[in-house]
C-alpha positions as a printed Julia matrix, in Angstrom:
564×3 Matrix{Float64}:
 -39.23  106.43   23.44
 -37.39  105.28   26.56
 -34.65  107.73   27.51
 -31.71  106.17   29.28
 -29.17  108.98   29.71
 -25.67  107.9    30.69
 -23.45  110.26   32.64
 -21.11  111.94   30.21
 -19.58  114.28   32.79
 -16.84  111.86   33.83
 -15.49  111.31   30.34
 -15.99  115.01   29.64
 -13.82  116.05   32.58
 -11.12  113.54   31.66
 -10.85  114.87   28.12
 -11.53  118.6    28.18
 -10.02  121.59   29.96
 -12.56  123.27   32.23
 -12.54  126.48   30.22
 -13.19  124.74   26.86
 -16.58  125.02   25.21
 -17.75  121.63   24.08
 -20.28  121.13   21.28
 -20.1   117.36   21.1
 -19.3   114.89   23.86
 -17.58  111.52   23.84
 -19.94  108.91   22.29
 -18.32  106.25   24.52
 -18.01  105.94   28.29
 -14.3   105.16   28.14
 -11.45  107.66   27.61
 -11.21  108.42   23.88
  -8.43  106.88   21.8
  -8.19  106.63   18.01
  -7.51  103.59   15.86
  -8.29  105.47   12.64
  -8.12  109.15   11.66
 -10.16  111.35    9.35
  -9.23  111.33    5.63
  -6.81  108.5     6.29
  -5.94  106.78    3.03
  -7.81  103.49    2.76
  -8.4   101.07   -0.11
  -9.99  103.14   -2.9
 -11.35  105.78   -0.51
 -10.58  108.4     2.09
 -11.71  107.46    5.6
 -14.83  109.5     6.24
 -14.66  109.65   10.02
 -12.61  108.62   13.02
 -12.41  105.16   14.55
 -12.71  105.15   18.33
 -11.13  102.24   20.16
 -13.4   100.0    22.25
 -10.57   98.03   23.89
 -11.15   95.24   21.33
 -14.53   94.57   22.94
 -18.11   94.66   21.68
 -21.18   95.78   23.58
 -19.97   99.12   24.98
 -22.75  101.73   25.31
 -22.78  104.21   22.43
 -24.21  107.62   23.3
 -25.57  110.56   21.34
 -22.79  113.14   21.06
 -25.29  116.02   21.09
 -29.0   116.78   21.21
 -30.81  115.95   17.99
 -33.1   113.41   16.39
 -32.63  110.1    14.63
 -32.9   110.6    10.87
 -31.75  107.25    9.53
 -31.19  103.67   10.68
 -29.47  101.16    8.45
 -28.71   97.46    8.71
 -26.36   95.89    6.17
 -24.11   92.83    5.92
 -21.41   95.1     4.45
 -20.31   98.74    4.71
 -21.25  100.36    8.02
 -23.14   97.26    9.2
 -25.62   98.51   11.79
 -25.57  102.3    11.86
 -27.52  105.23   13.31
 -27.61  108.78   11.9
 -28.53  111.78   14.07
 -29.37  115.24   12.77
 -28.54  118.23   14.96
 -29.8   121.81   15.01
 -26.29  123.07   14.32
 -26.62  121.84   10.73
 -24.54  118.69   11.04
 -25.28  114.98   11.15
 -23.42  112.48   13.33
 -22.99  108.85   12.31
 -22.4   105.86   14.62
 -21.41  102.75   12.67
 -20.49   99.04   13.03
 -22.85   98.74   16.01
 -23.54   95.35   17.54
 -27.18   96.27   18.16
 -29.41   99.27   18.81
 -31.26  100.4    21.93
 -34.56   98.69   22.68
 -36.73  101.24   20.85
 -34.68  101.12   17.66
 -34.34   97.33   17.82
 -38.14   97.02   17.78
 -38.47   99.43   14.85
 -35.83   97.55   12.87
 -37.29   94.14   13.67
 -40.76   95.27   12.58
 -39.33   96.46    9.24
 -37.35   93.23    8.81
 -40.45   91.09    9.3
 -42.43   93.35    6.97
 -39.87   93.06    4.16
 -38.6    89.61    5.14
 -35.1    90.94    4.86
 -32.21   91.29    7.31
 -30.94   94.32    5.39
 -33.26   97.28    5.92
 -33.05  101.06    5.92
 -35.42  103.34    7.83
 -35.94  107.1     7.59
 -38.09  108.09   10.6
 -40.28  111.16   10.31
 -38.38  114.32   11.19
 -38.08  114.85   14.94
 -40.2   111.77   15.68
 -37.27  110.17   17.52
 -35.59  112.95   19.53
 -32.46  112.2    21.55
 -30.59  114.06   24.25
 -26.85  114.37   24.54
 -25.55  111.32   26.38
 -28.6   109.21   25.59
 -28.03  105.54   24.79
 -28.57  104.79   21.08
 -26.83  101.44   20.72
 -23.86   99.26   21.56
 -20.47   99.06   19.88
 -19.7    96.13   17.64
 -17.9    94.78   14.6
 -20.67   94.58   11.99
 -20.38   95.3     8.28
 -16.96   95.75    6.71
 -15.26   96.36   10.03
 -11.84   94.78   10.55
 -12.23   94.6    14.33
 -14.38   95.92   17.19
 -14.51   99.73   17.24
 -16.9   102.66   16.83
 -16.77  104.51   13.52
 -17.89  108.08   14.24
 -18.58  110.78   11.65
 -19.71  114.38   11.52
 -21.19  115.51    8.19
 -22.58  118.74    6.86
 -26.3   117.92    6.74
 -26.99  119.86    3.52
 -24.05  118.64    1.45
 -23.5   115.32    3.28
 -19.77  116.06    3.1
 -17.89  114.61    6.08
 -15.27  116.68    7.9
 -12.87  115.98   10.73
 -14.85  115.21   13.93
 -11.87  116.36   16.01
 -12.76  119.92   15.01
 -16.03  119.6    16.95
 -15.13  117.13   19.69
 -13.25  117.71   22.94
  -9.48  118.03   22.44
  -7.63  114.72   22.86
  -4.14  114.55   24.31
  -1.62  114.38   21.48
   2.03  115.26   22.0
   3.49  112.79   19.5
   4.84  114.12   16.22
   4.33  112.27   12.92
   7.11  110.13   11.44
   8.47  110.4     7.9
   9.27  106.86    6.76
  10.42  107.45    3.21
  10.61  110.23    0.65
  10.48  109.38   -3.03
  11.75  111.28   -6.07
   9.81  110.44   -9.24
  11.63  111.3   -12.45
   9.0   112.31  -15.01
   9.1   113.13  -18.7
   6.29  115.24  -20.23
   4.18  113.3   -22.71
   0.84  114.2   -24.3
  -0.3   116.63  -21.59
   0.69  114.11  -18.89
   3.83  112.85  -17.14
   5.51  109.59  -18.02
   7.42  108.12  -15.03
  11.01  107.21  -15.9
  12.44  106.14  -12.54
  11.62  106.23   -8.84
  14.27  106.79   -6.16
  13.46  106.27   -2.49
  15.21  108.21    0.27
  14.61  106.22    3.49
  14.61  108.1     6.8
  12.8   105.86    9.3
  12.22  102.62    7.41
  13.86   99.68    9.23
  13.71   97.57    6.08
  15.86   99.94    4.0
  19.44  101.12    4.47
  19.28  104.92    4.68
  21.19  107.25    2.44
  22.67  110.5     3.67
  20.14  113.36    3.44
  22.98  115.47    2.04
  23.21  113.28   -1.06
  21.96  115.1    -4.13
  19.59  113.08   -6.35
  19.28  113.74  -10.06
  16.25  113.85  -12.3
  16.11  113.95  -16.08
  13.34  116.33  -17.08
  10.68  116.96  -14.43
  10.53  115.88  -10.79
   7.73  114.92   -8.45
   8.06  114.32   -4.71
   6.05  111.8    -2.68
   6.23  110.93    1.02
   5.35  107.93    3.17
   4.47  109.07    6.7
   2.26  108.13    9.63
   1.21  109.47   13.0
   0.37  108.28   16.49
  -1.56  109.73   19.41
  -1.23  109.38   23.15
  -3.1   106.35   24.45
  -3.06  104.41   21.19
  -0.49  102.31   19.35
  -2.39  102.56   16.07
  -0.61  104.11   13.1
  -2.83  106.97   11.92
  -2.97  109.12    8.84
  -1.51  112.61    8.83
  -3.38  115.9     8.59
  -1.22  118.01    6.29
   1.93  117.73    4.16
   3.89  120.67    2.77
   6.66  120.7     0.16
   8.96  123.72    0.09
  11.58  124.27   -2.59
  14.29  126.81   -1.81
  12.13  128.09    1.03
   8.94  128.61   -0.99
   5.8   126.43   -0.81
   5.61  124.32   -3.98
   2.68  122.12   -2.94
   0.55  121.23    0.09
  -1.81  118.34    0.67
  -4.69  118.51    3.14
  -8.18  117.0     3.04
 -10.51  119.01    5.27
 -13.75  117.64    3.77
 -14.82  115.75    0.66
 -17.86  114.31   -1.07
 -18.43  110.57   -1.21
 -18.77  110.8    -4.99
 -15.13  111.84   -5.34
 -13.52  109.72   -2.65
 -11.92  107.46   -5.27
  -9.6   110.36   -6.09
  -7.57  108.92   -3.23
  -5.88  106.84   -5.95
  -4.82  110.04   -7.72
  -3.34  111.4    -4.51
  -0.89  108.51   -4.0
   1.64  106.64   -6.12
  -0.83  103.86   -6.88
   1.73  101.54   -8.47
   3.83  101.57   -5.28
   0.77  100.64   -3.23
  -0.05   97.66   -5.46
   3.5    96.48   -6.12
   5.25   97.32   -2.82
   2.41   97.76   -0.33
   3.61  101.27    0.54
   1.45  104.41    0.6
   3.32  107.39   -0.82
   1.25  110.59   -0.84
   2.03  112.71   -3.89
   3.24  116.24   -3.26
   2.37  117.16   -6.81
  -0.77  117.3    -8.89
  -1.41  114.66  -11.56
  -3.15  116.11  -14.65
  -6.24  113.93  -14.22
  -6.75  114.63  -10.53
  -9.96  116.71  -10.21
 -10.29  116.22   -6.45
 -12.05  119.3    -5.03
  -9.95  119.29   -1.87
  -6.97  120.32   -4.01
  -8.85  122.91   -6.07
  -7.32  125.82   -4.16
  -3.8   124.51   -4.75
  -1.94  127.25   -6.63
   1.12  125.24   -7.65
   1.29  121.87   -9.38
   4.29  120.69   -7.38
   6.01  119.46  -10.55
   9.61  120.64  -10.3
  11.89  121.87  -13.06
  15.09  123.87  -12.98
  18.29  124.85  -14.7
  20.6   121.9   -15.39
  22.97  121.13  -12.5
  21.35  123.71  -10.21
  20.79  122.18   -6.77
  17.29  122.57   -5.33
  16.77  122.37   -1.57
  13.56  120.5    -0.81
  11.88  120.41    2.57
   8.97  118.11    3.41
   6.92  118.89    6.52
   4.27  116.58    7.97
   1.75  117.98   10.48
  -0.95  116.23   12.51
  -4.32  117.66   13.58
  -2.96  118.94   16.9
  -0.05  120.8    15.33
   2.77  118.35   16.03
   5.14  118.34   13.08
   8.29  116.87   11.6
  10.43  118.03    8.65
  13.15  116.6     6.45
  15.47  118.43    4.07
  17.05  116.86    0.98
  18.51  118.04   -2.31
  17.84  117.33   -5.98
  19.12  118.67   -9.29
  18.29  118.39  -12.96
  20.81  116.41  -15.0
  22.84  118.37  -17.51
  22.28  115.7   -20.18
  18.84  114.3   -20.92
  18.28  110.66  -21.69
  14.73  110.47  -22.97
  12.72  107.33  -22.21
  11.09  105.06  -24.74
   7.52  106.33  -24.78
   4.67  103.86  -25.34
   3.21  103.56  -28.81
   0.13  105.67  -29.52
  -2.15  102.61  -29.44
  -0.54  101.22  -26.28
  -1.22  103.66  -23.49
  -4.08  104.79  -21.32
  -4.25  108.34  -20.02
  -6.53  110.76  -18.19
  -7.58  112.19  -21.56
  -7.37  109.1   -23.76
  -8.89  105.62  -23.74
  -7.03  102.96  -25.72
  -8.55  100.7   -28.33
  -9.13   97.47  -26.46
 -10.97   95.21  -28.83
 -10.48   92.07  -30.92
 -12.58   89.1   -31.93
 -12.15   87.42  -28.52
 -12.56   90.26  -26.01
 -13.29   93.96  -25.69
 -13.35   96.71  -23.11
 -15.82   99.59  -23.25
 -14.43  102.59  -21.42
 -16.7   105.1   -19.67
 -17.02  108.68  -20.73
 -15.19  111.09  -18.48
 -12.32  110.34  -16.16
 -10.69  106.91  -16.64
  -7.36  107.32  -14.87
  -5.12  110.18  -13.69
  -1.85  110.14  -15.58
  -0.38  108.06  -18.39
   0.4   104.35  -18.26
   1.55  101.57  -20.53
  -1.47   99.49  -21.5
  -1.32   96.08  -23.18
  -4.42   94.25  -24.35
  -3.83   90.66  -25.45
  -5.86   87.48  -25.76
  -4.09   84.11  -25.79
  -4.96   80.44  -25.47
  -4.36   78.91  -22.05
  -5.13   75.62  -20.36
  -6.4    77.62  -17.4
  -9.21   79.12  -19.48
 -11.42   76.27  -20.64
 -14.36   78.28  -21.98
 -12.68   81.4   -23.4
  -9.38   83.01  -24.29
  -7.1    84.22  -21.51
  -7.38   88.01  -21.52
  -4.45   90.17  -20.4
  -5.84   93.67  -19.94
  -3.29   96.15  -18.66
  -1.9    95.86  -15.14
  -3.52   95.94  -11.71
  -1.09   98.78  -10.87
  -3.02  101.14  -13.19
  -5.67  103.03  -11.18
  -9.15  103.09  -12.69
 -11.42  105.92  -11.6
 -14.61  104.52  -13.11
 -15.77  101.03  -13.96
 -15.18   99.57  -17.42
 -17.27   96.93  -19.18
 -15.28   93.82  -20.05
 -16.77   91.34  -22.54
 -15.19   87.96  -23.3
 -16.32   85.61  -26.06
 -17.06   82.06  -24.96
 -15.91   78.94  -26.78
 -17.15   75.44  -26.05
 -19.66   76.49  -23.42
 -22.74   74.18  -23.39
 -26.12   75.87  -23.46
 -26.99   74.41  -20.06
 -23.98   76.14  -18.49
 -24.43   79.56  -20.05
 -26.4    80.95  -17.05
 -23.6    79.7   -14.78
 -20.83   81.54  -16.64
 -18.77   84.11  -14.79
 -15.71   86.23  -15.51
 -12.91   85.71  -13.02
  -9.74   87.67  -12.39
  -6.57   85.72  -11.66
  -4.55   87.54   -9.02
  -0.83   87.34   -8.26
  -1.43   84.31   -6.01
  -3.27   82.49   -8.82
  -6.51   82.87   -6.89
  -9.74   83.25   -8.86
 -11.77   86.33   -7.93
 -15.28   86.56   -9.31
 -16.17   89.63  -11.36
 -19.7    88.37  -11.96
 -21.04   88.41  -15.46
 -24.07   88.0   -17.7
 -24.13   85.72  -20.74
 -25.56   87.19  -23.94
 -25.15   86.15  -27.59
 -21.99   84.13  -27.03
 -20.29   86.72  -24.8
 -20.0    87.15  -21.03
 -20.06   90.77  -19.92
 -19.09   92.2   -16.55
 -18.09   95.45  -14.88
 -14.46   95.72  -13.71
 -12.79   98.33  -11.49
  -9.24   97.02  -11.84
  -7.14   95.77  -14.76
  -5.39   92.41  -14.84
  -5.83   88.9   -16.25
  -9.32   87.52  -16.88
 -11.14   84.52  -18.34
 -14.56   82.88  -18.35
 -15.37   79.93  -16.13
 -18.51   78.43  -14.61
 -19.96   78.24  -11.14
 -22.1    75.14  -10.57
 -21.23   74.53   -6.93
 -23.85   75.44   -4.34
 -22.96   77.32   -1.14
 -22.04   75.37    1.98
 -24.19   75.64    5.12
 -22.38   74.52    8.25
 -24.47   74.47   11.46
 -22.53   75.33   14.61
 -23.07   73.58   17.91
 -24.89   70.52   16.55
 -25.03   67.1    18.22
 -27.0    64.09   16.98
 -28.82   66.25   14.42
 -30.03   68.54   17.19
 -28.75   72.1    17.65
 -28.27   72.64   21.37
 -28.05   76.38   21.84
 -30.44   78.16   24.11
 -29.98   81.75   22.96
 -28.33   81.84   19.51
 -28.74   79.54   16.5
 -25.61   79.85   14.36
 -24.42   78.77   10.91
 -21.26   79.33    8.9
 -21.98   80.05    5.22
 -19.41   79.89    2.43
 -19.29   79.85   -1.36
 -16.43   78.84   -3.62
 -16.7    81.49   -6.35
 -19.53   83.84   -7.26
 -20.44   84.71   -3.66
 -23.54   84.52   -1.5
 -26.52   86.42   -2.87
 -29.59   85.45   -0.82
 -30.16   83.77    2.52
 -33.26   82.93    4.5
 -33.98   81.26    7.84
 -37.37   79.96    8.95
 -38.47   78.46   12.27
 -41.5    76.16   12.08
 -42.12   77.54    8.6
 -42.08   81.2     9.65
 -39.41   83.68    8.46
 -37.12   85.04   11.2
 -34.65   87.98   11.02
 -31.34   86.11   11.06
 -28.27   88.36   11.23
 -25.62   87.93    8.56
 -21.98   89.07    8.62
 -20.61   88.74    5.09
 -16.94   89.07    6.05
 -17.11   86.06    8.37
 -20.0    84.19    6.73
 -21.71   84.03   10.13
 -25.52   83.67   10.0
 -27.24   83.63   13.37
 -30.64   84.06   14.98
 -31.07   85.32   18.53
 -33.89   83.34   20.15
 -36.38   85.76   21.74
 -36.33   85.84   25.53
 -39.14   84.11   27.36
 -39.52   81.17   24.95
 -40.74   77.97   26.61
 -38.54   74.88   26.4
 -39.45   73.02   23.25
 -38.08   71.52   20.09
 -38.57   73.32   16.79
 -37.83   72.82   13.12
 -35.37   75.14   11.41
 -34.64   75.62    7.72
 -31.9    77.68    6.08
 -31.81   78.44    2.34
 -28.74   80.02    0.74
 -28.32   80.97   -2.93
 -25.17   82.23   -4.66
 -25.01   84.82   -7.44
 -25.29   82.14  -10.12
 -28.47   80.61   -8.74
 -26.89   77.58   -7.04
 -28.85   76.84   -3.87
 -28.33   74.85   -0.69
 -30.9    73.99    1.97
 -30.35   72.87    5.54
 -33.19   71.4     7.59
 -32.87   70.42   11.22
 -34.15   70.88   14.73
 -33.11   72.93   17.69
 -34.01   72.85   21.34
 -34.09   75.56   23.98
């Protein structure tokens, strides 16, 4: 294996005091700056690493952060895209993701596997210690592959045995950070106890640093009816980066005593969806705001909170004023606090609780079944608290082949997938294989849930509630060649296509040159399919064919020529 070792001393000296002992060095040759922090709250998951800025550029050298050996190489159109995993003798594994491409040795290994399997997406597990690397050795180049939202390097450190990620900043050089977090809003949730859970009555927001909301005086005393829960919207920044980052730790004190604290030091990937139990999920869906709960919902089994002694649910004597203090702390110890006051009302006005057959809870699945549709709930955790749940089927001109199914609300968090089945109506036999369940979102856009037709029903797995119906997908994907003139593709180094599909989504793709399969790269988020012409090819004209199939078997074929 060729060993190109880049000098890491320069970046080391820029980032670390001379007396500091460094286990892991900067995986980039530019001064480190974050665009994403560890355990940051993302869509349906906690962020499992840190995102290192690459100055919005691709192609920066990515270096091994410590001595070790390559244990895994993965290429995918989604997720981490192109990624390398290194095992280290210290018992941890580092991950380098969203790479543009690998070093020459790894590129050849990947290409060989791609040709062998005739697949762009491959995963390799080299024999242990067969591919050793030294600290500072080139392993690849930064990119924007997979589910990346922009050029950067996603970097992780995991416990090798448990595969649980933890904060890389605990092992890396210290970064300069003198900026304290900011508390945007604090929210008081008025709860009523109901069937071992908490039914939300009202939500009151106390804005502190939200330019869109007129602030109230922190000295104002807010009332709650029965039980109270506190939630906070906060973010953080670091020197050298304008990115808004997640915070490390939040603490709620009531009358000077700790009532609840929230901190994620490590977690397993199997429980990362508990992120939706750690926030006010309805506020995220309905308002686009991320409020972290400073109390424990009854269905939240997240292991990171297992040592939490208090539930954070507040009670008290009527009219007694409680002093609440919320503190937000970042990884480097910068902190900010806000004090406010709440009290329990002297007279209770109980809410109208949902009917027994009209709610979904952490310990109860509703009956969702009639002669037109049904939902089969999984065993185990479904959601985290208690929510109103309506299940109705109605006729609608939008739904030509089934009833229009209204199943709960998208603001109800689902921990596990449910199986939704919808009965079809006047669906011709020839179109049954093309049937698909779609969800209609708030913008009246159709989102494919997939689906399989069987015995007059279409069945699909769903991870969110909402409005659904059955439709068909008979339209083939679109293949748009880029850089074409007079039926001839004039690109010397890269042959590119833009792929798109109107509903069910792209399932398979294949490119051949003069009848031979070639490893074309595919980026699902952009629909970009491209083939890098090997260096040293003689000037000639060749035939190219691209086949693309969607998830309902509709296929398109492009045939043309290209010239070097």
